[in-house]
VOPAGU-2260 file (C-alpha; in pm, 1 decimal, decimal comma):
REM VOPAGU-2260
SITE   aa  ch    i         X         Y         Z
SITE  MET   A    0    1319,4   15492,3   -7300,2
SITE  PRO   A    1    1340,0   15771,6   -7599,3
SITE  LYS   A    2    1605,5   16004,3   -7603,9
SITE  TYR   A    3    1711,6   16123,5   -7957,4
SITE  ALA   A    4    1592,1   16071,1   -8314,9
SITE  HIS   A    5    1620,1   16344,7   -8571,9
SITE  ASN   A    6    1661,6   16324,8   -8995,1
SITE  LEU   A    7    2006,0   16249,2   -9096,7
SITE  GLY   A    8    2008,6   16500,6   -9428,2
SITE  ASN   A    9    2226,3   16355,5   -9687,1
SITE  THR   A   10    2486,3   16154,4   -9553,3
SITE  GLU   A   11    2320,6   15837,8   -9522,0
SITE  GLN   A   12    2011,7   15703,6   -9697,4
SITE  GLU   A   13    1898,1   15400,2   -9881,0
SITE  SER   A   14    1697,2   15598,8  -10111,5
SITE  GLY   A   15    1605,9   15983,2  -10168,0
SITE  ASN   A   16    1754,1   16246,2   -9970,4
SITE  ASN   A   17    1695,5   16180,9   -9613,6
SITE  SER   A   18    1665,6   15888,1   -9372,4
SITE  LEU   A   19    1563,6   15849,1   -8961,6
SITE  TYR   A   20    1883,1   15867,5   -8764,6
SITE  LEU   A   21    1859,5   15719,6   -8414,5
SITE  TYR   A   22    2075,8   15707,8   -8148,0
SITE  GLY   A   23    2066,9   15593,7   -7782,0
SITE  LEU   A   24    2344,2   15657,3   -7501,3
SITE  ILE   A   25    2568,0   15401,6   -7461,7
SITE  GLY   A   26    2651,5   15254,3   -7116,6
SITE  GLN   A   27    2358,2   15496,9   -7012,2
SITE  ASP   A   28    2062,1   15254,2   -7079,5
SITE  TRP   A   29    1879,7   15493,2   -7303,5
SITE  ALA   A   30    1735,9   15383,0   -7610,1
SITE  ALA   A   31    1580,6   15588,5   -7932,3
SITE  LEU   A   32    1243,6   15555,6   -8030,4
SITE  ALA   A   33    1021,0   15678,8   -8293,6
SITE  HIS   A   34     674,7   15580,4   -8420,2
SITE  ARG   A   35     423,4   15572,9   -8724,4
SITE  GLN   A   36      61,1   15569,3   -8650,6
SITE  PHE   A   37    -158,7   15363,4   -8889,0
SITE  ALA   A   38    -495,6   15211,4   -8908,7
SITE  TYR   A   39    -517,6   14868,5   -8764,2
SITE  ALA   A   40    -658,1   14595,7   -8930,3
SITE  PRO   A   41    -598,5   14212,5   -8889,2
SITE  ASP   A   42    -343,7   14164,0   -9188,5
SITE  LEU   A   43     -94,1   14415,1   -9230,6
SITE  VAL   A   44     252,6   14403,2   -9437,7
SITE  PHE   A   45     526,9   14667,7   -9273,6
SITE  GLU   A   46     806,0   14743,5   -9465,7
SITE  PHE   A   47    1141,7   14916,5   -9394,3
SITE  ASP   A   48    1522,2   14949,5   -9465,8
SITE  VAL   A   49    1730,0   14955,0   -9180,6
SITE  ARG   A   50    2117,7   15004,3   -9171,4
SITE  ASN   A   51    2287,6   14953,8   -8772,3
SITE  GLY   A   52    2577,3   15105,0   -8638,9
SITE  SER   A   53    2889,4   14939,0   -8511,4
SITE  GLU   A   54    2919,3   15099,6   -8160,7
SITE  ASN   A   55    3082,9   14876,0   -7876,4
SITE  LEU   A   56    2719,2   14835,3   -7666,3
SITE  GLY   A   57    2926,2   14712,1   -7358,1
SITE  ARG   A   58    2712,9   14478,0   -7104,3
SITE  GLY   A   59    2420,8   14763,6   -7053,2
SITE  LEU   A   60    2059,5   14770,9   -7168,6
SITE  HIS   A   61    1922,0   14747,4   -7491,5
SITE  GLN   A   62    2154,1   14515,1   -7683,0
SITE  VAL   A   63    2038,9   14582,6   -8033,5
SITE  TYR   A   64    2082,0   14853,7   -8271,6
SITE  GLY   A   65    1789,8   14853,6   -8507,3
SITE  SER   A   66    1429,7   14692,9   -8374,5
SITE  ALA   A   67    1066,2   14739,0   -8451,4
SITE  MET   A   68     769,3   14679,9   -8253,2
SITE  LEU   A   69     402,9   14757,5   -8224,0
SITE  SER   A   70     247,1   14971,1   -7994,8
SITE  THR   A   71    -124,0   15092,7   -7846,7
SITE  GLY   A   72      34,1   15436,4   -7831,3
SITE  PRO   A   73     359,2   15644,5   -7922,0
SITE  SER   A   74     538,5   15588,2   -7595,7
SITE  TRP   A   75     800,7   15312,2   -7513,5
SITE  THR   A   76     545,9   15158,6   -7227,6
SITE  THR   A   77     275,8   15086,9   -7465,6
SITE  THR   A   78     449,1   14805,9   -7664,0
SITE  VAL   A   79     235,9   14524,2   -7698,7
SITE  ARG   A   80     450,6   14275,1   -7948,6
SITE  GLY   A   81     823,6   14289,2   -8070,9
SITE  LEU   A   82     877,5   14216,3   -8418,7
SITE  ILE   A   83    1217,2   14222,3   -8488,6
SITE  ALA   A   84    1563,2   14305,5   -8347,1
SITE  PHE   A   85    1959,8   14343,8   -8486,5
SITE  GLY   A   86    2160,2   14259,4   -8161,7
SITE  SER   A   87    2444,0   14315,3   -8072,4
SITE  ASP   A   88    2528,1   13958,0   -8124,5
SITE  GLY   A   89    2536,6   13974,2   -8487,7
SITE  LEU   A   90    2217,9   13812,5   -8532,0
SITE  ILE   A   91    1890,4   13900,1   -8654,5
SITE  HIS   A   92    1601,2   13820,4   -8418,6
SITE  GLY   A   93    1245,1   13722,4   -8441,2
SITE  PRO   A   94     976,5   13780,0   -8219,0
SITE  GLY   A   95    1094,0   13648,8   -7811,1
SITE  THR   A   96     911,6   13705,2   -7492,3
SITE  GLY   A   97    1227,2   13657,8   -7318,2
SITE  GLY   A   98    1404,6   13980,7   -7387,6
SITE  GLU   A   99    1528,0   14132,0   -7695,0
SITE  LEU   A  100    1729,7   13881,1   -7814,0
SITE  SER   A  101    1524,4   13575,2   -7722,8
SITE  GLY   A  102    1344,6   13535,6   -8053,0
SITE  PRO   A  103    1410,0   13310,0   -8334,6
SITE  VAL   A  104    1709,6   13391,8   -8556,3
SITE  LEU   A  105    1590,1   13488,6   -8905,2
SITE  GLY   A  106    2013,8   13548,4   -9014,3
SITE  THR   A  107    2339,1   13746,7   -8945,6
SITE  TYR   A  108    2399,1   14101,9   -9047,4
SITE  THR   A  109    2662,8   14352,7   -9168,4
SITE  ALA   A  110    2707,0   14674,6   -8951,1
SITE  GLY   A  111    2685,9   14970,1   -9201,6
SITE  THR   A  112    2493,2   14797,8   -9465,1
SITE  TRP   A  113    2112,2   14823,6   -9578,0
SITE  TYR   A  114    1879,2   14572,8   -9475,8
SITE  ASP   A  115    1516,7   14518,4   -9670,1
SITE  VAL   A  116    1273,0   14383,4   -9421,6
SITE  LYS   A  117     943,7   14279,1   -9482,7
SITE  ILE   A  118     700,9   14162,0   -9175,6
SITE  ALA   A  119     340,6   14021,2   -9269,5
SITE  TYR   A  120     115,7   14047,2   -8966,7
SITE  ASP   A  121    -221,0   13837,4   -8980,8
SITE  VAL   A  122    -448,1   13726,6   -8673,6
SITE  VAL   A  123    -495,8   13411,2   -8728,5
SITE  SER   A  124    -762,7   13332,7   -8467,1
SITE  LYS   A  125    -878,4   13505,3   -8162,7
SITE  SER   A  126    -580,5   13351,6   -7985,4
SITE  THR   A  127    -295,8   13323,9   -8234,2
SITE  VAL   A  128    -119,2   13583,1   -8453,2
SITE  SER   A  129     134,5   13474,9   -8734,9
SITE  LEU   A  130     463,0   13696,7   -8820,7
SITE  SER   A  131     595,3   13621,1   -9161,4
SITE  TYR   A  132     964,5   13761,5   -9265,1
SITE  TRP   A  133    1161,5   13838,8   -9563,6
SITE  ILE   A  134    1495,4   13977,8   -9552,7
SITE  ASN   A  135    1621,5   14120,3   -9881,8
SITE  GLY   A  136    1355,6   13985,5  -10051,1
SITE  SER   A  137    1433,3   13596,0   -9902,2
SITE  PHE   A  138    1183,9   13403,1   -9698,9
SITE  ASP   A  139    1280,2   13374,9   -9341,8
SITE  GLY   A  140    1021,2   13167,7   -9184,5
SITE  THR   A  141     680,2   13217,2   -9015,5
SITE  TYR   A  142     613,8   13213,0   -8671,0
SITE  SER   A  143     288,5   13191,8   -8441,2
SITE  GLU   A  144     247,4   13394,4   -8142,8
SITE  ALA   A  145     -42,4   13418,0   -7864,2
SITE  SER   A  146    -277,4   13724,9   -7918,5
SITE  MET   A  147    -261,9   13992,6   -7657,1
SITE  GLY   A  148    -625,5   14114,7   -7512,0
SITE  ASN   A  149    -542,1   14465,6   -7651,1
SITE  GLU   A  150    -417,0   14340,7   -7987,6
SITE  SER   A  151    -703,5   14493,3   -8179,4
SITE  SER   A  152    -578,5   14858,1   -8042,3
SITE  ILE   A  153    -249,4   14821,9   -8170,7
SITE  SER   A  154    -216,0   15163,7   -8390,8
SITE  TYR   A  155     148,3   15207,0   -8371,2
SITE  LEU   A  156     508,3   15108,8   -8549,8
SITE  GLY   A  157     764,2   15202,3   -8326,9
SITE  LEU   A  158    1115,3   15191,3   -8502,9
SITE  GLN   A  159    1428,8   15216,0   -8234,4
SITE  SER   A  160    1751,7   15198,6   -8200,7
SITE  GLY   A  161    1912,1   15037,9   -7853,2
SITE  ALA   A  162    2204,5   15193,4   -7704,4
SITE  GLY   A  163    2387,9   15256,1   -8034,7
SITE  SER   A  164    2247,6   15392,6   -8363,2
SITE  ALA   A  165    2019,2   15273,7   -8656,8
SITE  TRP   A  166    1954,3   15457,6   -8985,3
SITE  PHE   A  167    1568,4   15385,9   -9134,8
SITE  ASP   A  168    1449,5   15446,5   -9469,5
SITE  ASN   A  169    1130,8   15362,0   -9710,7
SITE  VAL   A  170     882,8   15287,8   -9394,5
SITE  SER   A  171     535,2   15159,8   -9527,6
SITE  VAL   A  172     239,9   14998,6   -9340,2
SITE  THR   A  173      -4,0   14860,0   -9569,5
SITE  THR   A  174    -299,4   14586,9   -9554,6
SITE  ALA   A  175    -224,5   14257,8   -9682,1
SITE  THR   A  176    -365,4   14126,6  -10015,5
SITE  PRO   A  177    -407,6   13792,3  -10029,4
SITE  VAL   A  178    -250,3   13650,6  -10355,7
SITE  PRO   A  179    -350,5   13323,7  -10534,4
SITE  GLU   A  180    -106,9   13049,1  -10538,5
SITE  PRO   A  181      44,6   12941,8  -10889,8
SITE  SER   A  182    -152,3   12618,2  -10884,9
SITE  THR   A  183    -473,9   12762,4  -10797,4
SITE  VAL   A  184    -434,7   13019,3  -11056,6
SITE  LEU   A  185    -384,0   12715,7  -11323,2
SITE  LEU   A  186    -707,9   12555,6  -11191,3
SITE  LEU   A  187    -914,9   12841,8  -11212,1
SITE  SER   A  188    -792,2   12868,2  -11577,2
SITE  PHE   A  189    -845,7   12494,5  -11640,4
SITE  SER   A  190   -1193,7   12565,1  -11487,4
SITE  LEU   A  191   -1299,4   12876,5  -11734,1
SITE  VAL   A  192   -1169,9   12676,8  -12048,2
SITE  GLY   A  193   -1403,6   12355,5  -11916,5
SITE  LEU   A  194   -1698,9   12613,7  -11893,4
SITE  ALA   A  195   -1669,8   12785,9  -12246,9
SITE  ARG   A  196   -1622,3   12444,5  -12367,0
SITE  VAL   A  197   -1964,9   12340,7  -12216,0
SITE  ARG   A  198   -2150,9   12658,5  -12333,7
SITE  ARG   A  199   -1987,4   12568,8  -12681,0
SITE  ILE   A  200   -2154,9   12213,0  -12709,9
SITE  LYS   A  201   -2481,2   12352,6  -12552,5
SITE  LYS   A  202   -2455,1   12603,7  -12845,8
Protein backbone atom coordinates (compact mmCIF):
# COMPACT_ATOMS: atom_id res chain seq x y z
CA MET A 1 0.00 0.00 0.00
CA PRO A 2 1.25 3.55 -0.67
CA LYS A 3 2.73 5.30 2.32
CA TYR A 4 5.36 7.93 1.54
CA ALA A 5 6.68 9.67 -1.57
CA HIS A 6 8.54 12.94 -1.98
CA ASN A 7 11.33 14.71 -3.86
CA LEU A 8 14.75 14.26 -2.35
CA GLY A 9 16.21 17.65 -3.27
CA ASN A 10 19.91 17.67 -4.13
CA THR A 11 21.18 14.77 -2.03
CA GLU A 12 20.84 11.85 -4.44
CA GLN A 13 20.16 12.07 -8.17
CA GLU A 14 21.44 10.46 -11.33
CA SER A 15 21.26 13.76 -13.20
CA GLY A 16 19.80 17.23 -12.66
CA ASN A 17 18.89 18.52 -9.22
CA ASN A 18 16.15 16.18 -8.00
CA SER A 19 15.02 12.59 -7.93
CA LEU A 20 11.91 10.86 -6.64
CA TYR A 21 12.61 9.24 -3.28
CA LEU A 22 10.24 6.52 -2.10
CA TYR A 23 10.34 4.55 1.12
CA GLY A 24 8.00 2.20 2.94
CA LEU A 25 7.76 1.08 6.56
CA ILE A 26 9.92 -1.88 7.51
CA GLY A 27 8.10 -4.47 9.55
CA GLN A 28 4.68 -2.89 8.98
CA ASP A 29 4.05 -4.18 5.43
CA TRP A 30 3.72 -0.70 3.94
CA ALA A 31 5.24 0.11 0.54
CA ALA A 32 5.48 3.50 -1.21
CA LEU A 33 4.02 4.01 -4.68
CA ALA A 34 3.96 6.83 -7.25
CA HIS A 35 2.32 6.85 -10.69
CA ARG A 36 3.02 8.47 -14.02
CA GLN A 37 0.11 8.63 -16.48
CA PHE A 38 0.61 7.95 -20.20
CA ALA A 39 -1.43 7.27 -23.33
CA TYR A 40 -1.74 3.55 -23.98
CA ALA A 41 -0.22 2.06 -27.13
CA PRO A 42 0.53 -1.57 -28.04
CA ASP A 43 4.25 -0.80 -28.33
CA LEU A 44 5.83 1.28 -25.56
CA VAL A 45 9.28 1.82 -24.08
CA PHE A 46 9.67 2.57 -20.37
CA GLU A 47 12.96 3.99 -19.16
CA PHE A 48 14.16 5.12 -15.75
CA ASP A 49 17.18 5.21 -13.47
CA VAL A 50 16.86 3.57 -10.06
CA ARG A 51 19.03 3.53 -6.96
CA ASN A 52 18.17 1.01 -4.25
CA GLY A 53 18.52 1.23 -0.48
CA SER A 54 20.33 -1.19 1.82
CA GLU A 55 17.94 -1.57 4.75
CA ASN A 56 17.38 -4.98 6.32
CA LEU A 57 13.80 -5.69 5.24
CA GLY A 58 13.23 -8.42 7.81
CA ARG A 59 10.72 -11.13 6.92
CA GLY A 60 7.60 -9.10 6.18
CA LEU A 61 5.84 -8.32 2.92
CA HIS A 62 7.31 -6.26 0.08
CA GLN A 63 10.76 -7.88 -0.07
CA VAL A 64 11.90 -5.45 -2.77
CA TYR A 65 13.51 -2.05 -2.95
CA GLY A 66 12.82 -0.40 -6.32
CA SER A 67 10.20 -1.93 -8.62
CA ALA A 68 7.94 -0.93 -11.52
CA MET A 69 4.53 -2.06 -12.74
CA LEU A 70 1.72 -1.15 -15.13
CA SER A 71 -1.73 -0.18 -13.86
CA THR A 72 -5.13 0.94 -15.08
CA GLY A 73 -5.37 3.61 -12.38
CA PRO A 74 -3.23 5.50 -9.84
CA SER A 75 -3.77 2.99 -7.04
CA TRP A 76 -2.05 -0.10 -5.64
CA THR A 77 -5.32 -1.98 -6.23
CA THR A 78 -5.24 -1.49 -10.03
CA THR A 79 -1.96 -3.23 -10.91
CA VAL A 80 -2.21 -5.22 -14.13
CA ARG A 81 1.36 -6.27 -14.80
CA GLY A 82 4.59 -6.28 -12.82
CA LEU A 83 7.63 -5.20 -14.85
CA ILE A 84 10.76 -5.41 -12.71
CA ALA A 85 11.80 -5.73 -9.06
CA PHE A 86 15.11 -5.24 -7.26
CA GLY A 87 14.75 -7.87 -4.56
CA SER A 88 16.06 -8.22 -1.03
CA ASP A 89 17.91 -11.29 -2.37
CA GLY A 90 20.28 -9.02 -4.32
CA LEU A 91 18.77 -10.07 -7.67
CA ILE A 92 16.92 -8.17 -10.38
CA HIS A 93 13.69 -10.00 -11.21
CA GLY A 94 11.57 -9.79 -14.36
CA PRO A 95 7.81 -10.41 -14.55
CA GLY A 96 6.35 -13.20 -12.45
CA THR A 97 2.90 -14.32 -11.36
CA GLY A 98 3.91 -16.05 -8.12
CA GLY A 99 4.90 -12.98 -6.11
CA GLU A 100 7.39 -10.12 -6.18
CA LEU A 101 10.47 -12.34 -6.49
CA SER A 102 9.00 -15.09 -8.68
CA GLY A 103 10.08 -13.76 -12.08
CA PRO A 104 13.17 -14.67 -14.10
CA VAL A 105 16.49 -13.33 -12.85
CA LEU A 106 17.83 -10.52 -15.05
CA GLY A 107 21.04 -10.02 -13.07
CA THR A 108 22.46 -8.82 -9.76
CA TYR A 109 22.72 -5.33 -8.34
CA THR A 110 24.52 -3.35 -5.64
CA ALA A 111 22.74 -1.08 -3.15
CA GLY A 112 23.51 2.61 -3.48
CA THR A 113 24.35 2.36 -7.20
CA TRP A 114 22.31 3.90 -10.03
CA TYR A 115 21.01 1.51 -12.69
CA ASP A 116 19.61 2.49 -16.07
CA VAL A 117 16.53 0.38 -16.87
CA LYS A 118 14.86 0.12 -20.27
CA ILE A 119 11.80 -2.08 -20.86
CA ALA A 120 10.13 -2.54 -24.24
CA TYR A 121 6.46 -3.54 -24.02
CA ASP A 122 4.92 -5.07 -27.13
CA VAL A 123 1.48 -6.59 -27.71
CA VAL A 124 2.38 -9.48 -30.00
CA SER A 125 -1.16 -10.83 -30.39
CA LYS A 126 -4.53 -10.81 -28.64
CA SER A 127 -3.19 -13.42 -26.23
CA THR A 128 0.50 -12.55 -25.85
CA VAL A 129 2.58 -9.62 -24.62
CA SER A 130 6.37 -9.53 -24.78
CA LEU A 131 8.68 -7.63 -22.43
CA SER A 132 12.30 -6.96 -23.39
CA TYR A 133 14.89 -5.74 -20.88
CA TRP A 134 18.09 -3.71 -20.96
CA ILE A 135 20.05 -2.95 -17.77
CA ASN A 136 22.78 -0.32 -18.17
CA GLY A 137 22.51 -0.76 -21.93
CA SER A 138 23.02 -4.53 -21.82
CA PHE A 139 20.23 -6.70 -23.28
CA ASP A 140 18.86 -9.12 -20.68
CA GLY A 141 16.25 -11.07 -22.63
CA THR A 142 12.68 -11.04 -23.91
CA TYR A 143 9.89 -12.76 -22.00
CA SER A 144 6.37 -13.61 -23.13
CA GLU A 145 3.36 -13.06 -20.90
CA ALA A 146 -0.32 -13.83 -21.33
CA SER A 147 -2.28 -10.68 -22.14
CA MET A 148 -4.88 -9.49 -19.65
CA GLY A 149 -8.52 -8.71 -20.33
CA ASN A 150 -7.94 -5.06 -19.43
CA GLU A 151 -4.58 -4.75 -21.20
CA SER A 152 -5.71 -1.87 -23.42
CA SER A 153 -6.87 0.08 -20.34
CA ILE A 154 -3.33 0.36 -18.97
CA SER A 155 -2.48 4.05 -18.57
CA TYR A 156 -0.14 4.34 -15.56
CA LEU A 157 3.45 3.41 -14.87
CA GLY A 158 3.81 2.64 -11.17
CA LEU A 159 7.16 3.22 -9.44
CA GLN A 160 7.44 1.60 -6.03
CA SER A 161 9.74 0.93 -3.14
CA GLY A 162 8.93 -2.00 -0.90
CA ALA A 163 9.49 -1.82 2.83
CA GLY A 164 12.85 -0.15 2.18
CA SER A 165 13.90 2.79 0.03
CA ALA A 166 14.48 3.56 -3.65
CA TRP A 167 15.30 6.61 -5.75
CA PHE A 168 14.01 7.14 -9.30
CA ASP A 169 15.27 9.59 -11.92
CA ASN A 170 14.95 10.31 -15.67
CA VAL A 171 11.61 8.55 -16.06
CA SER A 172 10.21 8.42 -19.59
CA VAL A 173 7.47 6.63 -21.54
CA THR A 174 7.72 6.65 -25.33
CA THR A 175 6.18 4.83 -28.28
CA ALA A 176 8.53 2.25 -29.74
CA THR A 177 9.86 3.04 -33.22
CA PRO A 178 10.92 -0.06 -35.16
CA VAL A 179 14.58 0.12 -36.26
CA PRO A 180 15.51 -2.01 -39.31
CA GLU A 181 18.06 -4.75 -38.72
CA PRO A 182 21.49 -4.05 -40.30
CA SER A 183 20.90 -6.86 -42.83
CA THR A 184 17.59 -5.26 -43.84
CA VAL A 185 19.26 -1.88 -44.37
CA LEU A 186 22.03 -3.52 -46.43
CA LEU A 187 19.48 -5.39 -48.58
CA LEU A 188 17.57 -2.14 -49.15
CA SER A 189 20.81 -0.42 -50.24
CA PHE A 190 21.56 -3.16 -52.75
CA SER A 191 17.98 -2.95 -54.06
CA LEU A 192 18.31 0.80 -54.65
CA VAL A 193 21.66 0.34 -56.43
CA GLY A 194 20.14 -2.37 -58.63
CA LEU A 195 17.19 -0.13 -59.45
CA ALA A 196 19.53 2.71 -60.42
CA ARG A 197 21.46 0.41 -62.78
CA VAL A 198 18.25 -0.78 -64.44
CA ARG A 199 17.21 2.82 -65.07
CA ARG A 200 20.61 3.64 -66.61
CA ILE A 201 20.39 0.64 -68.95
CA LYS A 202 16.91 1.72 -70.09
CA LYS A 203 18.20 5.21 -70.82
